[in-house]
mmJSON file of the N, C-alpha and C atoms, coordinates in Angstrom:
{"data_MODEL":{"atom_site":{
"group_PDB":["ATOM","ATOM","ATOM","ATOM","ATOM","ATOM","ATOM","ATOM","ATOM","ATOM","ATOM","ATOM","ATOM","ATOM","ATOM","ATOM","ATOM","ATOM","ATOM","ATOM","ATOM","ATOM","ATOM","ATOM","ATOM","ATOM","ATOM","ATOM","ATOM","ATOM","ATOM","ATOM","ATOM","ATOM","ATOM","ATOM","ATOM","ATOM","ATOM","ATOM","ATOM","ATOM","ATOM","ATOM","ATOM","ATOM","ATOM","ATOM","ATOM","ATOM","ATOM","ATOM","ATOM","ATOM","ATOM","ATOM","ATOM","ATOM","ATOM","ATOM","ATOM","ATOM","ATOM","ATOM","ATOM","ATOM","ATOM","ATOM","ATOM","ATOM","ATOM","ATOM","ATOM","ATOM","ATOM","ATOM","ATOM","ATOM","ATOM","ATOM","ATOM","ATOM","ATOM","ATOM","ATOM","ATOM","ATOM","ATOM","ATOM","ATOM","ATOM","ATOM","ATOM","ATOM","ATOM","ATOM","ATOM","ATOM","ATOM","ATOM","ATOM","ATOM","ATOM","ATOM","ATOM","ATOM","ATOM","ATOM","ATOM","ATOM","ATOM","ATOM","ATOM","ATOM","ATOM","ATOM","ATOM","ATOM","ATOM","ATOM","ATOM","ATOM","ATOM","ATOM","ATOM","ATOM","ATOM","ATOM","ATOM","ATOM","ATOM","ATOM"],
"id":[1,2,3,4,5,6,7,8,9,10,11,12,13,14,15,16,17,18,19,20,21,22,23,24,25,26,27,28,29,30,31,32,33,34,35,36,37,38,39,40,41,42,43,44,45,46,47,48,49,50,51,52,53,54,55,56,57,58,59,60,61,62,63,64,65,66,67,68,69,70,71,72,73,74,75,76,77,78,79,80,81,82,83,84,85,86,87,88,89,90,91,92,93,94,95,96,97,98,99,100,101,102,103,104,105,106,107,108,109,110,111,112,113,114,115,116,117,118,119,120,121,122,123,124,125,126,127,128,129,130,131,132],
"type_symbol":["N","C","C","N","C","C","N","C","C","N","C","C","N","C","C","N","C","C","N","C","C","N","C","C","N","C","C","N","C","C","N","C","C","N","C","C","N","C","C","N","C","C","N","C","C","N","C","C","N","C","C","N","C","C","N","C","C","N","C","C","N","C","C","N","C","C","N","C","C","N","C","C","N","C","C","N","C","C","N","C","C","N","C","C","N","C","C","N","C","C","N","C","C","N","C","C","N","C","C","N","C","C","N","C","C","N","C","C","N","C","C","N","C","C","N","C","C","N","C","C","N","C","C","N","C","C","N","C","C","N","C","C"],
"label_atom_id":["N","CA","C","N","CA","C","N","CA","C","N","CA","C","N","CA","C","N","CA","C","N","CA","C","N","CA","C","N","CA","C","N","CA","C","N","CA","C","N","CA","C","N","CA","C","N","CA","C","N","CA","C","N","CA","C","N","CA","C","N","CA","C","N","CA","C","N","CA","C","N","CA","C","N","CA","C","N","CA","C","N","CA","C","N","CA","C","N","CA","C","N","CA","C","N","CA","C","N","CA","C","N","CA","C","N","CA","C","N","CA","C","N","CA","C","N","CA","C","N","CA","C","N","CA","C","N","CA","C","N","CA","C","N","CA","C","N","CA","C","N","CA","C","N","CA","C","N","CA","C","N","CA","C"],
"label_alt_id":[null,null,null,null,null,null,null,null,null,null,null,null,null,null,null,null,null,null,null,null,null,null,null,null,null,null,null,null,null,null,null,null,null,null,null,null,null,null,null,null,null,null,null,null,null,null,null,null,null,null,null,null,null,null,null,null,null,null,null,null,null,null,null,null,null,null,null,null,null,null,null,null,null,null,null,null,null,null,null,null,null,null,null,null,null,null,null,null,null,null,null,null,null,null,null,null,null,null,null,null,null,null,null,null,null,null,null,null,null,null,null,null,null,null,null,null,null,null,null,null,null,null,null,null,null,null,null,null,null,null,null,null],
"label_comp_id":["MET","MET","MET","ILE","ILE","ILE","SER","SER","SER","ALA","ALA","ALA","ASP","ASP","ASP","ASP","ASP","ASP","ASP","ASP","ASP","LYS","LYS","LYS","LEU","LEU","LEU","THR","THR","THR","GLY","GLY","GLY","LEU","LEU","LEU","PRO","PRO","PRO","PHE","PHE","PHE","PRO","PRO","PRO","LYS","LYS","LYS","THR","THR","THR","TRP","TRP","TRP","ASN","ASN","ASN","GLY","GLY","GLY","ALA","ALA","ALA","TYR","TYR","TYR","VAL","VAL","VAL","PHE","PHE","PHE","VAL","VAL","VAL","LEU","LEU","LEU","ILE","ILE","ILE","ASN","ASN","ASN","PHE","PHE","PHE","ALA","ALA","ALA","GLY","GLY","GLY","TRP","TRP","TRP","ILE","ILE","ILE","ILE","ILE","ILE","LEU","LEU","LEU","LEU","LEU","LEU","VAL","VAL","VAL","ALA","ALA","ALA","LEU","LEU","LEU","ARG","ARG","ARG","LEU","LEU","LEU","PHE","PHE","PHE","THR","THR","THR","GLN","GLN","GLN"],
"label_asym_id":["A","A","A","A","A","A","A","A","A","A","A","A","A","A","A","A","A","A","A","A","A","A","A","A","A","A","A","A","A","A","A","A","A","A","A","A","A","A","A","A","A","A","A","A","A","A","A","A","A","A","A","A","A","A","A","A","A","A","A","A","A","A","A","A","A","A","A","A","A","A","A","A","A","A","A","A","A","A","A","A","A","A","A","A","A","A","A","A","A","A","A","A","A","A","A","A","A","A","A","A","A","A","A","A","A","A","A","A","A","A","A","A","A","A","A","A","A","A","A","A","A","A","A","A","A","A","A","A","A","A","A","A"],
"label_entity_id":["1","1","1","1","1","1","1","1","1","1","1","1","1","1","1","1","1","1","1","1","1","1","1","1","1","1","1","1","1","1","1","1","1","1","1","1","1","1","1","1","1","1","1","1","1","1","1","1","1","1","1","1","1","1","1","1","1","1","1","1","1","1","1","1","1","1","1","1","1","1","1","1","1","1","1","1","1","1","1","1","1","1","1","1","1","1","1","1","1","1","1","1","1","1","1","1","1","1","1","1","1","1","1","1","1","1","1","1","1","1","1","1","1","1","1","1","1","1","1","1","1","1","1","1","1","1","1","1","1","1","1","1"],
"label_seq_id":[1,1,1,2,2,2,3,3,3,4,4,4,5,5,5,6,6,6,7,7,7,8,8,8,9,9,9,10,10,10,11,11,11,12,12,12,13,13,13,14,14,14,15,15,15,16,16,16,17,17,17,18,18,18,19,19,19,20,20,20,21,21,21,22,22,22,23,23,23,24,24,24,25,25,25,26,26,26,27,27,27,28,28,28,29,29,29,30,30,30,31,31,31,32,32,32,33,33,33,34,34,34,35,35,35,36,36,36,37,37,37,38,38,38,39,39,39,40,40,40,41,41,41,42,42,42,43,43,43,44,44,44],
"pdbx_PDB_ins_code":[null,null,null,null,null,null,null,null,null,null,null,null,null,null,null,null,null,null,null,null,null,null,null,null,null,null,null,null,null,null,null,null,null,null,null,null,null,null,null,null,null,null,null,null,null,null,null,null,null,null,null,null,null,null,null,null,null,null,null,null,null,null,null,null,null,null,null,null,null,null,null,null,null,null,null,null,null,null,null,null,null,null,null,null,null,null,null,null,null,null,null,null,null,null,null,null,null,null,null,null,null,null,null,null,null,null,null,null,null,null,null,null,null,null,null,null,null,null,null,null,null,null,null,null,null,null,null,null,null,null,null,null],
"Cartn_x":[-34.881,-33.517,-32.892,-31.53,-30.909,-30.121,-30.218,-29.586,-28.214,-27.392,-25.914,-26.092,-27.055,-27.219,-27.527,-28.274,-28.584,-27.367,-26.455,-25.206,-24.344,-24.549,-23.737,-24.348,-25.637,-26.322,-25.917,-25.83,-25.518,-26.84,-27.912,-29.105,-29.147,-28.209,-28.044,-28.523,-29.045,-29.395,-28.246,-27.115,-25.796,-24.628,-23.737,-23.691,-24.427,-24.854,-25.669,-24.999,-23.787,-23.104,-21.849,-21.24,-20.187,-18.996,-18.747,-17.683,-17.718,-18.848,-19.023,-18.713,-19.177,-18.739,-17.328,-16.594,-15.118,-14.433,-14.838,-14.345,-14.61,-15.888,-16.31,-15.307,-15.049,-14.297,-12.831,-12.262,-10.864,-10.647,-11.708,-11.768,-11.731,-12.585,-12.652,-11.34,-10.806,-9.485,-8.384,-8.304,-7.407,-7.595,-8.742,-9.189,-8.696,-8.945,-8.419,-6.894,-6.252,-4.746,-4.243,-4.953,-4.462,-4.699,-5.874,-6.165,-5.201,-4.776,-3.915,-2.46,-2.056,-0.752,-0.8,-1.86,-1.917,-1.995,-2.591,-2.606,-1.366,-0.672,0.662,1.664,1.503,2.439,2.156,0.961,0.508,0.771,0.889,0.967,2.388,3.299,4.663,5.275],
"Cartn_y":[-41.079,-41.425,-40.122,-40.013,-38.682,-38.776,-37.727,-37.66,-37.053,-37.063,-36.539,-35.004,-34.473,-33.033,-32.512,-33.417,-33.014,-33.038,-33.911,-33.984,-32.655,-32.043,-30.665,-29.537,-29.622,-28.455,-28.433,-27.218,-27.115,-26.836,-26.53,-26.232,-24.968,-24.044,-22.728,-21.784,-20.612,-19.629,-19.138,-18.876,-18.662,-19.193,-19.721,-20.301,-21.535,-21.809,-22.859,-24.307,-24.103,-25.467,-25.484,-26.65,-26.835,-26.211,-26.171,-25.47,-24.038,-23.484,-22.067,-21.753,-22.65,-22.67,-22.622,-23.58,-23.564,-22.287,-21.715,-20.446,-19.367,-19.364,-18.356,-18.351,-19.53,-19.733,-19.301,-19.709,-19.261,-17.869,-17.211,-15.642,-14.956,-15.468,-14.885,-15.064,-16.197,-16.473,-15.56,-15.516,-14.561,-13.055,-12.793,-11.336,-11.084,-11.953,-11.783,-11.692,-12.499,-12.494,-11.21,-10.669,-9.4,-8.297,-8.275,-7.279,-7.383,-8.529,-8.682,-8.111,-8.403,-7.964,-6.46,-5.982,-4.491,-3.82,-4.138,-3.507,-3.603,-4.742,-4.932,-3.868,-3.764,-2.822,-1.347,-1.05,0.223,0.71,-0.141,0.012,0.127,-0.143,-0.221,1.193],
"Cartn_z":[-17.359,-17.82,-18.076,-17.673,-17.876,-19.214,-20.093,-21.242,-21.137,-22.129,-21.986,-21.882,-22.463,-22.502,-20.994,-20.232,-18.795,-17.984,-18.336,-17.464,-17.637,-18.741,-19.008,-18.381,-17.916,-17.204,-15.799,-15.242,-13.789,-12.958,-13.542,-12.812,-12.237,-12.454,-12.025,-13.062,-12.74,-13.782,-14.54,-13.863,-14.496,-13.723,-14.222,-15.623,-15.847,-16.993,-17.319,-17.521,-18.027,-18.272,-17.347,-17.187,-16.237,-16.902,-18.202,-18.765,-18.442,-18.554,-18.087,-16.699,-15.892,-14.441,-14.114,-14.851,-14.805,-15.127,-16.315,-16.757,-15.81,-15.226,-14.374,-13.05,-12.617,-11.375,-11.746,-12.897,-13.266,-13.41,-14.098,-14.187,-13.014,-12.033,-10.789,-9.965,-10.071,-9.416,-9.859,-11.217,-11.781,-11.48,-11.449,-11.001,-9.614,-8.647,-7.296,-7.079,-7.927,-7.957,-8.407,-9.561,-10.134,-9.21,-8.604,-7.538,-6.194,-5.866,-4.656,-5.239,-6.319,-6.911,-7.024,-7.461,-7.787,-6.503,-5.405,-4.241,-3.514,-3.737,-3.147,-3.738,-5.03,-5.66,-5.348,-5.298,-4.906,-3.516,-2.669,-1.247,-0.737,-1.604,-1.109,-0.893],
"occupancy":[1.0,1.0,1.0,1.0,1.0,1.0,1.0,1.0,1.0,1.0,1.0,1.0,1.0,1.0,1.0,1.0,1.0,1.0,1.0,1.0,1.0,1.0,1.0,1.0,1.0,1.0,1.0,1.0,1.0,1.0,1.0,1.0,1.0,1.0,1.0,1.0,1.0,1.0,1.0,1.0,1.0,1.0,1.0,1.0,1.0,1.0,1.0,1.0,1.0,1.0,1.0,1.0,1.0,1.0,1.0,1.0,1.0,1.0,1.0,1.0,1.0,1.0,1.0,1.0,1.0,1.0,1.0,1.0,1.0,1.0,1.0,1.0,1.0,1.0,1.0,1.0,1.0,1.0,1.0,1.0,1.0,1.0,1.0,1.0,1.0,1.0,1.0,1.0,1.0,1.0,1.0,1.0,1.0,1.0,1.0,1.0,1.0,1.0,1.0,1.0,1.0,1.0,1.0,1.0,1.0,1.0,1.0,1.0,1.0,1.0,1.0,1.0,1.0,1.0,1.0,1.0,1.0,1.0,1.0,1.0,1.0,1.0,1.0,1.0,1.0,1.0,1.0,1.0,1.0,1.0,1.0,1.0],
"B_iso_or_equiv":[0.0,0.0,0.0,0.0,0.0,0.0,0.0,0.0,0.0,0.0,0.0,0.0,0.0,0.0,0.0,0.0,0.0,0.0,0.0,0.0,0.0,0.0,0.0,0.0,0.0,0.0,0.0,0.0,0.0,0.0,0.0,0.0,0.0,0.0,0.0,0.0,0.0,0.0,0.0,0.0,0.0,0.0,0.0,0.0,0.0,0.0,0.0,0.0,0.0,0.0,0.0,0.0,0.0,0.0,0.0,0.0,0.0,0.0,0.0,0.0,0.0,0.0,0.0,0.0,0.0,0.0,0.0,0.0,0.0,0.0,0.0,0.0,0.0,0.0,0.0,0.0,0.0,0.0,0.0,0.0,0.0,0.0,0.0,0.0,0.0,0.0,0.0,0.0,0.0,0.0,0.0,0.0,0.0,0.0,0.0,0.0,0.0,0.0,0.0,0.0,0.0,0.0,0.0,0.0,0.0,0.0,0.0,0.0,0.0,0.0,0.0,0.0,0.0,0.0,0.0,0.0,0.0,0.0,0.0,0.0,0.0,0.0,0.0,0.0,0.0,0.0,0.0,0.0,0.0,0.0,0.0,0.0],
"pdbx_formal_charge":[null,null,null,null,null,null,null,null,null,null,null,null,null,null,null,null,null,null,null,null,null,null,null,null,null,null,null,null,null,null,null,null,null,null,null,null,null,null,null,null,null,null,null,null,null,null,null,null,null,null,null,null,null,null,null,null,null,null,null,null,null,null,null,null,null,null,null,null,null,null,null,null,null,null,null,null,null,null,null,null,null,null,null,null,null,null,null,null,null,null,null,null,null,null,null,null,null,null,null,null,null,null,null,null,null,null,null,null,null,null,null,null,null,null,null,null,null,null,null,null,null,null,null,null,null,null,null,null,null,null,null,null],
"auth_seq_id":[1,1,1,2,2,2,3,3,3,4,4,4,5,5,5,6,6,6,7,7,7,8,8,8,9,9,9,10,10,10,11,11,11,12,12,12,13,13,13,14,14,14,15,15,15,16,16,16,17,17,17,18,18,18,19,19,19,20,20,20,21,21,21,22,22,22,23,23,23,24,24,24,25,25,25,26,26,26,27,27,27,28,28,28,29,29,29,30,30,30,31,31,31,32,32,32,33,33,33,34,34,34,35,35,35,36,36,36,37,37,37,38,38,38,39,39,39,40,40,40,41,41,41,42,42,42,43,43,43,44,44,44],
"auth_comp_id":["MET","MET","MET","ILE","ILE","ILE","SER","SER","SER","ALA","ALA","ALA","ASP","ASP","ASP","ASP","ASP","ASP","ASP","ASP","ASP","LYS","LYS","LYS","LEU","LEU","LEU","THR","THR","THR","GLY","GLY","GLY","LEU","LEU","LEU","PRO","PRO","PRO","PHE","PHE","PHE","PRO","PRO","PRO","LYS","LYS","LYS","THR","THR","THR","TRP","TRP","TRP","ASN","ASN","ASN","GLY","GLY","GLY","ALA","ALA","ALA","TYR","TYR","TYR","VAL","VAL","VAL","PHE","PHE","PHE","VAL","VAL","VAL","LEU","LEU","LEU","ILE","ILE","ILE","ASN","ASN","ASN","PHE","PHE","PHE","ALA","ALA","ALA","GLY","GLY","GLY","TRP","TRP","TRP","ILE","ILE","ILE","ILE","ILE","ILE","LEU","LEU","LEU","LEU","LEU","LEU","VAL","VAL","VAL","ALA","ALA","ALA","LEU","LEU","LEU","ARG","ARG","ARG","LEU","LEU","LEU","PHE","PHE","PHE","THR","THR","THR","GLN","GLN","GLN"],
"auth_asym_id":["A","A","A","A","A","A","A","A","A","A","A","A","A","A","A","A","A","A","A","A","A","A","A","A","A","A","A","A","A","A","A","A","A","A","A","A","A","A","A","A","A","A","A","A","A","A","A","A","A","A","A","A","A","A","A","A","A","A","A","A","A","A","A","A","A","A","A","A","A","A","A","A","A","A","A","A","A","A","A","A","A","A","A","A","A","A","A","A","A","A","A","A","A","A","A","A","A","A","A","A","A","A","A","A","A","A","A","A","A","A","A","A","A","A","A","A","A","A","A","A","A","A","A","A","A","A","A","A","A","A","A","A"],
"auth_atom_id":["N","CA","C","N","CA","C","N","CA","C","N","CA","C","N","CA","C","N","CA","C","N","CA","C","N","CA","C","N","CA","C","N","CA","C","N","CA","C","N","CA","C","N","CA","C","N","CA","C","N","CA","C","N","CA","C","N","CA","C","N","CA","C","N","CA","C","N","CA","C","N","CA","C","N","CA","C","N","CA","C","N","CA","C","N","CA","C","N","CA","C","N","CA","C","N","CA","C","N","CA","C","N","CA","C","N","CA","C","N","CA","C","N","CA","C","N","CA","C","N","CA","C","N","CA","C","N","CA","C","N","CA","C","N","CA","C","N","CA","C","N","CA","C","N","CA","C","N","CA","C","N","CA","C"],
"pdbx_PDB_model_num":[1,1,1,1,1,1,1,1,1,1,1,1,1,1,1,1,1,1,1,1,1,1,1,1,1,1,1,1,1,1,1,1,1,1,1,1,1,1,1,1,1,1,1,1,1,1,1,1,1,1,1,1,1,1,1,1,1,1,1,1,1,1,1,1,1,1,1,1,1,1,1,1,1,1,1,1,1,1,1,1,1,1,1,1,1,1,1,1,1,1,1,1,1,1,1,1,1,1,1,1,1,1,1,1,1,1,1,1,1,1,1,1,1,1,1,1,1,1,1,1,1,1,1,1,1,1,1,1,1,1,1,1]
}}}
């Protein structure tokens, strides 16, 4: 039987929880957007 705590685990070494996975994806997305904007501004 699967417990409620098992549903929260991703099975990955990092991030361990789904909330951590969502935060990781959002931070990476924001980082790429910032990088693209910075490169656009510095190459004009």
